C-alpha positions in Angstrom: 22.1 -19.9 73.6 22.5 -17.8 70.6 19.6 -17.6 68.2 20.3 -16.7 64.6 19.3 -17.8 61.2 21.0 -21.1 60.4 22.2 -22.4 57.0 18.7 -23.7 56.4 17.0 -20.4 57.3 15.6 -21.6 60.6 16.0 -19.8 63.9 17.3 -22.8 65.8 20.0 -22.3 68.4 23.4 -22.5 66.8 24.7 -24.9 69.4 21.7 -27.2 69.7 23.0 -30.7 70.0 26.6 -29.6 69.2 29.4 -28.0 71.1 28.9 -26.5 74.5 29.7 -23.0 73.2 30.1 -21.4 69.8 33.9 -21.2 70.5 34.3 -24.9 70.7 36.7 -26.3 68.1 35.1 -29.7 68.4 32.3 -30.9 70.7 33.4 -31.0 74.3 36.9 -29.5 73.5 37.2 -25.7 73.4 39.7 -24.2 71.0 41.3 -22.7 74.0 42.8 -26.0 75.1 44.5 -26.5 71.7 45.9 -23.0 71.9 47.2 -23.4 75.4 48.7 -26.8 74.5 50.6 -25.2 71.6 51.8 -22.4 73.9 53.1 -24.9 76.5 55.0 -26.6 73.7 56.5 -23.3 72.5 57.3 -22.4 76.1 59.2 -25.6 76.6 61.1 -25.5 73.3 61.7 -21.8 73.4 62.8 -21.9 77.0 65.3 -24.7 76.1 66.7 -22.8 73.1 66.9 -19.5 75.0 68.5 -21.2 78.0 71.1 -22.8 75.8 71.7 -19.7 73.7 71.6 -16.9 76.4 71.3 -18.5 79.8 68.8 -19.3 82.5 67.6 -15.7 82.8 66.6 -15.5 79.2 64.7 -18.8 79.4 62.8 -17.6 82.5 61.9 -14.3 80.8 60.8 -16.1 77.6 58.6 -18.5 79.6 57.2 -15.7 81.7 56.2 -13.8 78.5 54.5 -16.9 77.1 52.7 -17.5 80.4 51.5 -13.9 80.4 49.9 -14.3 77.1 48.4 -17.6 78.1 46.7 -16.0 81.1 45.6 -13.1 79.0 44.1 -15.5 76.4 42.2 -17.4 79.0 40.9 -14.2 80.4 39.9 -13.0 76.9 38.2 -16.3 76.2 36.1 -16.2 79.4 35.2 -12.6 78.7 34.0 -13.4 75.2 31.9 -16.3 76.6 30.4 -14.1 79.2 29.7 -11.3 76.8 28.1 -13.7 74.3 25.9 -15.2 77.1 24.9 -11.7 78.2 24.7 -10.1 74.8 21.2 -9.0 75.2 21.9 -7.0 78.3 25.5 -5.6 78.5 27.8 -7.8 76.4 29.7 -5.0 74.8 30.2 -3.3 78.2 31.7 -6.6 79.5 34.1 -6.8 76.6 35.4 -3.3 77.1 35.7 -3.7 80.8 37.6 -7.0 80.3 39.9 -5.3 77.8 40.8 -2.6 80.3 41.5 -5.1 83.1 43.6 -7.3 80.8 45.6 -4.2 79.7 46.2 -3.2 83.4 47.1 -6.8 84.2 49.7 -6.8 81.5 51.2 -3.5 82.6 51.4 -4.8 86.2 52.9 -8.1 85.1 55.5 -6.3 83.0 56.3 -4.1 86.0 56.7 -7.2 88.1 59.0 -8.8 85.5 61.2 -5.6 85.5 61.3 -5.5 89.3 62.2 -9.2 89.4 65.2 -8.5 87.1 63.9 -10.3 84.0 65.2 -8.9 80.7 62.1 -7.3 79.1 63.1 -8.0 75.4 63.1 -11.7 76.2 59.7 -11.3 77.9 58.4 -9.5 74.8 59.9 -12.3 72.6 57.9 -14.8 74.7 54.7 -12.8 74.3 55.3 -12.6 70.5 55.9 -16.3 70.3 52.7 -17.0 72.2 50.7 -14.7 69.9 52.3 -16.4 66.9 51.1 -19.7 68.1 47.5 -18.3 68.4 47.8 -17.1 64.8 49.2 -20.5 63.6 46.4 -22.3 65.4 43.7 -20.0 63.9 45.2 -20.4 60.4 45.4 -24.2 60.6 41.8 -24.2 61.8 40.8 -22.0 58.9 42.5 -24.2 56.4 41.0 -27.4 57.9 37.5 -25.9 57.8 37.9 -25.1 54.1 39.0 -28.6 53.2 
């Protein structure tokens, strides 16, 4: 549990009686689930559009790119949770190590996509679409919290 001054100046745990972690969008439902749901919707719609416009190979490459960013996002989310939990000991070290492994994973995954014959610009388009959905999700959450 994280201890920090609350709005009332007390040093109560931030998540006492609330969400399981500080990254939960609502109690019991991490923001990660909403982001992944949006990425799945984009993968389905984008794959359909790419398939109709440029063929099956483009659709597979686009969906592969979206899946890569989904896996990367889950890995990042878990790393942040772990680093937050272990912040007193080596949280920053865990974040840096996680970033290195995620970068190597993406390089390996892009190499596999190339070896499998996927057109890398379509993979990149899928990665961009997935990141755009993360941005849109964050922006909508920001505007909801201000209302």
